[in-house]
C-alpha positions as CSV (number, residue, x, y, z in Angstrom):
1,X,77.4,76.5,112.2
2,X,78.4,80.0,111.1
3,X,77.1,82.7,113.4
4,X,75.4,85.5,111.5
5,X,75.1,89.2,112.3
6,X,73.0,91.9,110.6
7,X,75.6,94.5,111.3
8,X,78.3,95.0,108.7
9,X,81.4,96.9,109.7
10,X,84.4,97.9,107.5
11,X,88.2,98.0,108.3
12,X,90.3,100.8,107.0
13,X,93.8,100.4,105.7
14,X,96.4,102.5,107.6
15,X,98.4,105.2,105.9
16,X,102.2,104.8,106.1
17,X,104.6,107.8,106.2
18,X,106.4,108.1,102.9
19,X,104.3,105.5,101.1
20,X,101.3,105.7,98.9
21,X,98.7,102.9,98.9
22,X,98.9,101.2,95.6
23,X,96.3,98.4,96.3
24,X,94.1,97.3,99.1
25,X,92.2,94.0,99.6
26,X,89.5,94.1,102.2
27,X,87.2,91.6,103.7
28,X,84.2,93.7,104.1
29,X,80.8,92.0,103.8
30,X,78.0,90.2,105.5
31,X,78.9,87.8,108.3
32,X,79.1,84.2,107.3
33,X,79.6,84.9,103.6
34,X,82.5,83.7,101.5
35,X,85.3,85.8,100.1
36,X,84.9,87.5,96.7
37,X,85.5,84.6,94.3
38,X,86.3,87.0,91.5
39,X,89.4,87.9,93.5
40,X,90.2,84.7,95.4
41,X,90.5,81.1,94.5
42,X,89.3,78.8,97.3
43,X,91.7,75.9,97.1
44,X,90.9,72.2,97.5
45,X,93.0,69.1,96.7
46,X,96.2,70.9,97.8
47,X,98.5,69.1,100.2
48,X,102.2,69.5,100.7
49,X,104.6,68.8,103.5
50,X,102.6,65.8,104.8
51,X,99.9,68.0,106.3
52,X,96.9,66.2,107.7
53,X,94.1,68.7,106.9
54,X,91.7,68.7,104.0
55,X,91.1,72.1,102.5
56,X,87.5,72.8,101.8
57,X,85.1,75.4,100.4
58,X,82.9,75.1,103.6
59,X,81.8,78.3,105.2
60,X,82.5,76.6,108.5
61,X,86.2,76.7,107.6
62,X,86.4,80.1,106.1
63,X,84.1,83.1,106.0
64,X,83.7,86.9,106.5
65,X,83.2,88.0,110.1
66,X,80.9,90.9,109.3
67,X,83.4,93.1,111.2
68,X,85.5,93.7,108.1
69,X,87.8,90.7,108.6
70,X,88.3,87.2,107.3
71,X,88.3,84.1,109.5
72,X,90.1,80.8,108.6
73,X,89.1,78.1,111.1
74,X,90.6,74.6,111.4
75,X,88.0,72.0,112.4
76,X,88.2,68.4,113.7
77,X,85.4,66.0,113.0
78,X,84.1,63.4,115.4
79,X,86.2,60.7,113.6
80,X,89.4,62.8,114.0
81,X,89.7,64.2,110.5
82,X,90.9,67.8,110.2
83,X,89.6,70.4,107.7
84,X,90.7,74.0,107.1
85,X,90.9,76.6,104.3
86,X,93.4,78.0,101.9
87,X,92.7,81.0,99.5
88,X,95.0,82.3,96.8
89,X,94.6,85.7,95.1
90,X,93.8,85.5,91.4
91,X,95.5,88.9,90.8
92,X,99.3,89.1,90.9
93,X,101.5,91.9,92.3
94,X,104.9,92.8,90.9
95,X,107.5,94.8,92.9
96,X,108.1,98.0,91.1
97,X,111.5,98.9,89.5
98,X,113.2,101.8,91.2
99,X,110.8,101.7,94.1
100,X,110.3,100.2,97.5
101,X,107.2,98.0,97.4
102,X,105.6,96.9,100.7
103,X,103.1,94.1,101.2
104,X,101.3,94.1,104.5
105,X,98.5,92.5,106.5
106,X,97.2,92.8,110.0
107,X,96.5,89.3,111.6
108,X,95.6,87.8,114.9
109,X,95.2,84.2,116.1
110,X,92.8,82.3,118.3
111,X,93.1,82.3,122.1
112,X,94.3,78.8,122.6
113,X,97.2,78.3,125.0
114,X,100.3,77.0,123.4
115,X,99.8,73.4,124.7
116,X,96.5,73.3,122.6
117,X,98.1,74.4,119.4
118,X,100.3,71.4,118.5
119,X,100.3,71.1,114.7
120,X,98.5,74.4,114.0
121,X,100.4,76.3,111.2
122,X,98.9,79.6,110.0
123,X,100.6,81.5,107.2
124,X,100.5,84.7,105.1
125,X,102.7,84.3,102.0
126,X,103.3,84.9,98.3
127,X,104.2,82.5,95.5
128,X,105.6,83.2,92.0
129,X,103.0,83.5,89.2
130,X,105.4,81.4,87.1
131,X,104.2,78.4,89.0
132,X,100.8,79.0,87.4
133,X,101.4,80.2,83.9
134,X,104.8,78.7,83.1
135,X,104.8,75.5,85.1
136,X,107.9,76.5,86.9
137,X,108.3,74.1,89.9
138,X,108.7,75.0,93.5
139,X,111.0,76.5,94.7
140,X,112.3,77.9,91.5
141,X,109.1,79.8,91.0
142,X,109.9,81.8,94.1
143,X,108.2,82.1,97.5
144,X,108.2,84.7,100.1
145,X,106.8,83.7,103.5
146,X,105.7,87.0,105.1
147,X,104.4,85.3,108.3
148,X,104.5,81.7,109.5
149,X,103.8,80.4,113.0
150,X,103.8,76.9,114.3
151,X,102.4,75.1,117.3
152,X,101.4,78.4,119.0
153,X,105.0,79.2,119.8
154,X,105.7,82.9,120.7
155,X,107.7,83.2,117.4
156,X,107.1,84.4,113.9
157,X,109.2,83.4,110.9
158,X,110.1,85.1,107.6
159,X,111.6,83.1,104.8
160,X,112.4,83.2,101.1
161,X,112.3,80.0,99.1
162,X,113.9,80.0,95.7
163,X,116.5,78.5,93.4
164,X,117.1,74.9,92.5
165,X,117.3,72.8,95.6
166,X,115.9,75.7,97.7
167,X,119.1,77.6,97.8
168,X,117.4,80.5,99.6
169,X,115.7,78.6,102.4
170,X,118.6,78.9,104.8
171,X,118.0,82.7,104.8
172,X,115.0,82.4,107.2
173,X,115.0,84.4,110.4
174,X,112.6,84.4,113.4
175,X,111.4,87.1,115.7
176,X,109.7,87.0,119.2
177,X,105.9,87.3,119.0
178,X,104.0,88.8,121.9
179,X,100.7,87.0,122.3
180,X,98.0,86.0,119.9
181,X,96.5,89.4,119.4
182,X,96.6,91.8,116.4
183,X,100.1,92.3,114.8
184,X,101.2,93.8,111.5
185,X,103.3,91.6,109.2
186,X,105.0,93.0,106.2
187,X,107.8,92.7,103.7
188,X,109.5,95.4,101.7
189,X,111.1,94.7,98.3
190,X,113.6,97.4,97.7
191,X,114.5,97.9,94.0
192,X,115.9,101.4,94.4
193,X,119.4,100.2,93.6
194,X,120.3,99.5,89.9
195,X,122.7,96.8,90.9
196,X,120.6,93.7,91.7
197,X,123.1,92.5,94.3
198,X,122.4,95.7,96.4
199,X,118.6,95.3,96.2
200,X,116.9,93.9,99.3
201,X,113.9,92.2,100.8
202,X,113.1,93.2,104.4
203,X,110.7,91.4,106.8
204,X,108.8,93.3,109.5
205,X,106.8,92.5,112.6
206,X,104.9,95.6,113.9
207,X,107.3,97.8,111.8
208,X,110.4,96.3,113.4
209,X,112.8,94.9,110.7
210,X,113.9,91.4,111.8
211,X,115.3,89.9,108.5
212,X,117.0,91.3,105.5
213,X,118.0,89.4,102.4
214,X,119.9,91.0,99.5
215,X,120.6,89.9,96.0
216,X,124.2,89.3,97.1
217,X,123.0,86.9,99.7
218,X,121.1,84.9,97.1
219,X,124.1,85.1,94.7
220,X,122.3,84.3,91.5
221,X,120.6,87.1,89.4
222,X,117.9,84.8,87.9
223,X,117.0,83.4,91.3
224,X,116.9,86.9,92.8
225,X,114.5,88.0,90.0
226,X,112.1,85.1,90.8
227,X,111.4,86.7,94.2
228,X,112.2,90.4,93.8
229,X,111.3,91.3,90.1
230,X,108.5,88.9,89.2
231,X,104.7,88.7,89.7
232,X,103.6,87.1,92.9
233,X,100.2,86.2,94.3
234,X,99.0,86.1,97.9
235,X,98.1,83.0,99.9
236,X,96.3,82.8,103.3
237,X,95.9,79.4,105.0
238,X,95.9,77.5,108.2
239,X,97.5,74.1,107.8
240,X,97.3,71.3,110.3
241,X,100.3,69.0,110.8
242,X,103.1,68.6,108.4
243,X,106.8,68.0,108.4
244,X,107.6,71.3,110.2
245,X,105.1,71.5,113.1
246,X,104.5,67.8,113.4
247,X,101.0,66.2,113.8
248,X,98.3,67.5,116.1
249,X,97.7,65.6,119.3
250,X,94.7,64.9,121.5
251,X,95.0,68.3,123.2
252,X,95.0,70.3,119.9
253,X,92.0,72.6,119.9
254,X,89.9,73.3,116.8
255,X,87.4,76.0,115.9
256,X,87.8,79.6,116.9
257,X,90.3,78.8,119.5
258,X,92.9,78.2,116.8
259,X,91.6,80.4,114.0
260,X,93.5,83.0,112.0
261,X,91.8,86.4,111.5
262,X,92.9,88.9,108.8
263,X,91.9,92.6,108.6
264,X,93.2,93.5,105.2
265,X,96.1,93.1,102.7
266,X,97.7,96.2,101.3
267,X,100.4,97.0,98.8
268,X,102.3,100.3,99.3
269,X,105.0,102.0,97.2
270,X,107.5,104.8,97.7
């Protein structure tokens, strides 16, 4: 059951030198309540990559903490079935021409040791709006994985997916991750250059740039535009199992031990 608190606290979004805050999404509200459904779509009947969880609307799988954060909690039933939550923003966000646009969130994970995280796959990512309103299939619609982690490994991953046949997927890079505590994950989409081949997407963990992909790396202008010029929407989820992490095992913990907690999402420009 969801634990309730009468105290409601708010989280502030940090200022960044040289940037202005263009948009903030907070998770302020009463403990145990759901997200604002005018802003978020709570997804069900979504399953890719041979994941084993069922996404639900249950408050046991996803709710506000009352401390200004969002909790996404994978759970395992007595008969071995996994449930979790996935939310997608209804609003879209377009990288601005002539500007650097930064998308950022502060995230932490549960306290399970790595040997109890097999199959746990939290992610903070963006998908092209063309998948919704034009029926453009994945990966041609464009996807930017700002943060992925699998199996509790001390590693974060930043990846673009785009183009026919996922011609961008090989441009992924990884970075060491120190513990399960709070970290800041971000991407910057730099459209300050007129030449699309010189424009760039940069991935950051705690403000350290660990991956950079340019238009020249992607090689095709239309493919570049799908991830760097087009409307994108946010996704937060904790998957369980799948092709990449593999299935959970008997040691995999559920509940708060393997949750994902999010303080805010912010869009900055300069």
